[in-house]
C-alpha positions in Angstrom: 173.8 112.2 96.4 173.7 109.3 98.9 171.6 106.1 98.6 168.8 107.4 100.8 168.4 110.6 98.7 168.4 108.6 95.5 165.7 106.3 96.9 163.6 109.2 98.0 163.9 110.8 94.6 162.8 107.6 92.8 159.9 107.3 95.2 158.8 110.8 94.3 159.2 110.2 90.5 157.3 106.9 90.6 154.7 108.5 92.9 154.1 111.3 90.4 153.8 108.8 87.5 151.3 106.7 89.5 149.3 109.7 90.5 149.2 110.9 86.9 148.0 107.5 85.7 145.4 107.3 88.5 144.1 110.8 87.6 144.0 109.9 83.9 142.1 106.7 84.6 139.7 108.6 87.0 139.2 111.3 84.3 138.5 108.6 81.6 136.1 106.8 84.0 134.3 110.0 84.9 134.1 111.0 81.2 132.7 107.5 80.3 130.1 107.7 83.1 129.1 111.3 82.2 128.5 110.3 78.6 126.6 107.1 79.5 125.3 105.6 77.4 127.3 106.1 74.3 126.5 102.8 72.6 123.6 100.3 72.6 122.6 98.8 76.0 121.5 95.1 76.3 118.7 94.2 78.7 118.7 90.5 79.4 115.4 88.9 80.3 115.9 85.4 81.8 112.5 84.2 80.5 110.7 83.6 77.2 109.5 86.3 74.8 105.9 87.2 75.6 106.2 86.6 79.3 105.1 89.4 81.7 108.7 90.3 82.5 109.5 90.5 78.8 106.6 92.7 78.0 107.6 95.1 80.8 111.2 95.1 79.7 110.3 96.1 76.2 108.0 98.8 77.5 110.9 100.3 79.6 113.5 99.7 76.9 111.5 101.7 74.3 111.3 104.7 76.6 114.9 104.5 77.8 115.9 104.6 74.2 114.0 107.9 73.8 115.1 109.5 77.0 118.8 108.6 77.0 119.4 108.7 73.2 120.8 105.2 72.7 119.2 101.9 71.9 118.2 99.7 74.8 117.7 96.2 73.3 116.0 93.3 75.0 117.5 89.8 74.7 115.7 86.7 76.0 117.9 84.0 77.6 115.5 81.6 79.2 116.2 78.3 80.9 116.6 76.6 84.3 113.9 78.7 86.0 115.6 82.0 85.1 119.0 80.8 86.4 120.8 80.9 83.0 120.0 84.5 82.2 120.4 85.8 85.7 123.8 84.2 85.9 124.8 85.9 82.7 123.8 89.3 84.1 125.7 88.6 87.3 128.9 87.7 85.4 128.8 90.5 82.8 131.2 93.5 82.6 130.2 96.1 85.2 130.0 99.0 82.7 126.3 99.6 82.5 125.9 98.1 79.0 124.5 94.8 80.1 121.6 95.0 82.5 118.9 92.6 83.5 115.1 92.7 83.8 114.3 90.0 86.3 111.2 88.9 88.3 111.5 88.1 91.9 111.6 84.3 91.5 115.3 83.9 90.4 116.3 86.3 93.2 114.2 85.4 96.2 112.6 82.0 95.4 115.3 80.1 93.6 117.9 80.3 96.5 115.5 78.0 98.5 115.3 75.5 95.7 118.6 75.2 93.9 122.3 75.4 94.4 122.9 78.6 92.3 126.0 79.5 90.3 125.8 83.1 91.7 124.8 84.8 94.9 121.7 87.0 94.3 122.6 89.3 97.1 126.4 89.7 96.5 126.5 89.2 92.7 123.8 91.6 91.6 123.1 95.3 92.2 119.4 96.1 92.6 118.9 99.1 90.4 115.2 99.7 90.6 112.0 97.8 91.3 109.1 98.7 88.9 105.9 96.7 89.5 104.2 94.0 91.4 102.1 91.1 89.8 100.0 88.2 91.0 98.2 85.3 89.2 94.7 84.3 88.2 93.8 80.8 89.3 91.8 79.3 86.4 90.4 76.0 85.2 89.2 74.4 82.0 85.6 75.7 81.3 84.4 72.1 80.7 85.1 71.1 84.3 82.2 71.2 86.8 84.1 73.8 88.9 82.8 77.3 89.4 84.7 78.4 92.5 87.7 77.6 94.7 85.8 75.3 97.1 84.4 73.3 94.1 88.0 72.9 92.9 89.1 71.6 96.2 86.1 69.1 96.3 86.8 68.0 92.8 90.5 67.4 93.5 89.8 65.4 96.6 87.1 63.3 94.7 89.5 62.7 91.8 93.0 62.2 93.3 95.9 62.4 90.8 93.6 63.5 88.0 94.3 67.2 87.9 97.4 68.7 86.3 98.6 72.3 86.6 101.2 74.3 84.6 104.6 75.1 86.2 105.9 77.6 83.6 108.2 79.3 86.2 109.2 79.1 89.8 106.6 81.7 90.5 103.6 79.7 89.0 105.1 76.5 90.3 105.2 77.8 93.9 101.7 79.2 93.5 100.4 75.7 92.7 102.4 74.0 95.5 101.1 76.5 98.1 97.6 75.9 96.9 98.1 72.1 97.2 99.7 72.5 100.7 97.0 74.8 102.2 94.1 73.1 100.4 95.2 69.6 101.3 94.9 68.3 97.7 97.1 66.8 95.1 97.7 68.1 91.6 100.6 67.2 89.3 102.9 70.0 88.2 103.7 69.9 84.5 106.8 72.0 83.7 106.9 74.4 80.7 109.6 76.7 79.5 108.0 80.0 80.5 104.6 81.5 81.4 103.7 82.2 77.8 104.1 78.5 76.8 102.0 77.4 79.7 99.1 79.5 78.5 99.4 77.9 75.0 99.4 74.5 76.7 96.3 75.3 78.7 94.5 76.4 75.6 95.5 73.2 73.9 93.9 71.2 76.8 97.2 69.8 78.0 96.4 70.8 81.6 93.3 71.5 83.7 94.5 74.2 86.1 96.6 77.3 85.5 98.1 80.0 87.7 98.3 82.7 85.0 100.3 85.9 85.6 97.7 88.0 83.6 99.0 87.0 80.2 95.7 85.3 79.3 93.4 88.2 80.1 91.7 88.1 76.7 91.2 84.3 77.0 89.7 84.7 80.4 87.3 87.4 79.1 86.2 85.3 76.1 85.6 82.2 78.2 88.4 80.0 77.2 89.7 80.0 80.8 87.3 80.0 83.8 88.8 82.2 86.5 88.2 81.3 90.1 90.4 83.7 92.2 93.6 85.8 92.3 96.7 85.0 94.3 97.3 88.7 95.4 96.7 90.2 98.8 93.9 92.4 97.3 91.5 92.1 94.4 92.6 92.9 90.8 91.4 96.0 89.1 91.2 93.9 85.9 88.8 91.3 87.4 87.3 93.1 90.5 84.6 90.5 91.0 87.2 87.7 91.5 87.9 87.0 95.2 91.4 86.6 96.5 92.4 83.1 97.7 92.4 84.5 101.2 88.8 85.6 100.7 88.1 82.1 99.4 89.3 80.6 102.7 93.1 80.1 102.1 94.5 81.9 105.2 97.9 83.5 104.6 97.9 82.7 100.9 99.6 85.5 99.0 101.7 84.8 95.9 103.0 87.9 94.2 106.1 88.7 92.2 107.9 91.9 91.4 109.9 92.9 88.3 113.1 94.8 88.7 116.2 96.0 86.9 119.6 94.6 88.1 123.2 95.3 87.1 126.4 93.4 87.6 128.4 94.1 90.8 130.9 96.9 90.4 128.7 98.9 88.0 129.5 102.6 88.8 127.1 104.3 91.2 126.6 107.2 88.8 125.2 104.9 86.2 123.0 103.0 88.7 121.6 106.2 90.0 120.9 107.5 86.5 119.0 104.3 85.6 117.1 104.3 88.9 115.9 107.9 88.2 115.0 107.3 84.6 113.1 104.1 85.2 111.1 105.7 88.1 110.1 108.5 85.7 108.9 105.9 83.2 106.9 103.8 85.6 105.5 107.0 87.2 104.2 108.4 84.0 100.4 108.3 83.5 100.7 106.5 80.1 102.8 103.7 81.5 100.7 103.4 84.7 97.7 102.9 82.5 99.4 100.2 80.5 100.6 98.5 83.7 97.0 98.6 85.0 95.8 96.9 81.9 98.3 94.1 82.6 97.2 94.0 86.3 100.7 95.3 87.4 100.8 97.6 90.4 103.6 100.2 90.0 106.2 100.4 92.8 108.3 103.5 93.5 111.0 102.7 96.1 114.5 103.9 96.9 117.3 101.4 96.4 117.6 101.0 100.2 113.9 100.1 100.4 114.2 97.7 97.5 117.2 96.0 99.1 115.2 95.5 102.3 112.3 94.1 100.2 114.7 91.5 98.7 115.9 90.4 102.1 112.4 90.1 103.6 111.1 88.2 100.5 114.1 85.8 100.5 113.4 84.9 104.2 109.6 84.5 103.6 110.1 82.1 100.6 112.7 80.1 102.4 110.2 79.5 105.2 107.4 78.7 102.7 109.5 76.1 100.9 110.6 74.5 104.1 107.1 74.4 105.6 105.5 73.0 102.5 108.3 70.5 101.9 108.3 71.7 98.3 110.3 69.8 95.7 111.3 71.0 92.3 109.7 69.1 89.4 112.4 68.0 87.0 
């Protein structure tokens, strides 16, 4: 046997070994995906317990546990306007056992405000968007303010007197857009989450709040005086409240969505399974009723539609931040 024949034989042998290993790996991967999940799954929420995103994550986790037969456990990792938790999601193993439940702010708002340790487009897989949420603009009931125009007049007559809560990028930008369009000044007071900002308001630490419907009961019992909603349309929870657009704030719409994300490289079969299961959950009458109570509007979109939504929202918020000369409060 000459040298060329020996070389060809070695190539065939090693080729067979490589093919065997590749097939074995593919079979193991397929088996793992087909049996997903076979151990508990962690869902990271990059904001505090009790926030709107946290409540929705626990609602979905409970039902995924029932439908897929393994525990889905919510973990809160708040900090840096959602950056810490979202970064952990992006850098986790792509095996479907660490997922994220993230509102839109760390994905489409933060890129215009911070130098991020991850790329929201490249470093996260959008699995499924679930619901849309806006805020209620409210004030302390002891203030002589009963509508949006009276708030504007009071702010102009009392410059530098009003504070508002910035519990997240979402509520912070809601306040900054209000200041920009209304031509008034209010000082943003940062809090570590939207739930803590409600507590601060009830403790009279601040005068104005943009509340993502966490304080519905406090609004109903008079501890927060509601003036308007930041959505494009009126809320089913408070149908008598005008939108800020109706109150004269042209082009003012501040809404956030909540969605599930996975690390890049997560197998498509797992992503597709989660997409299908979560859509079943948010489409069920029971969950839709619960979402309505929280003033969430359910969203059912394909992954392609959701990806386009992310791109459009990223561009819109980049322009908003630039036009308003918004600066992050440290």
